[in-house]
C-alpha positions, 0 to 999 in steps of 0.5 A: 081378908088379905090382898090377893096375890098380884099377877106376875106381869112379864112386860112390866117386869121387864120394863122395871128391869130394863129401867133399872139398868138404864137408871143405875147407869145414869147415876154411875156415868154422869159426868160429874167432874164436868158438871161440877167443874172439879174431880170429886172424891169417892166419899164426896156426898155432893153428886148423890145428893143432887142425883136424889133431889134431881130423881125426886123432882122427876119422880114427882113430875112423872107420877102426877102426870101420868096418874091423870094420863092413860099410860100403859103400866109397863112404861109407868113402872119402867120409868118410876119404879125402874129408872128413877128408883134405881137412879135415886138411892138412899143406900149410896147416900148413907155410905156417903155420909158414913164417909163424911163422918169419918173424914173421907171426903173433900167435904170436911177438913178433919173427921168428926171424932166425937161419936155423938157429934157424928150421930147428931150431924148425920141425923140432922143431915138426913132428916133435912135432906128427906124434908126437902126431897119430900117437898120437892117430890110433893110439889112437882107431883101436883105440878105434873098433875096441873100439866096433865090436866092442862093438856 
């Protein structure tokens, strides 16, 4: 039997939308030149990688903590799905890695011209990044659960 259609919850939907606006604005308007001590090229993946790692840590911690605490659904969904979901974005990372592969970044001295080499580097980079993100999220999820159970 299929799952029943979920109920539309206007308050939760509004919280996710508001959280999404806050997370996207935070991702775009963080003062990267101040934090990294130098201006970044448009295709430099470092700020986006940092945002995704920070978001993964915060998502794991928040999800782990709120599972053992009785937080209202709109607050949890607004923070996790809305704010942290829009703060971390794999699509921006994909665009940045594509720019890196074509030499449109400060990260490399020259573009990767061999298509197979580009594919291998991009695949390896994304796999390592996803692995690191998974480790950080899992660790902070467990930390959030421990913090919630101790409080």
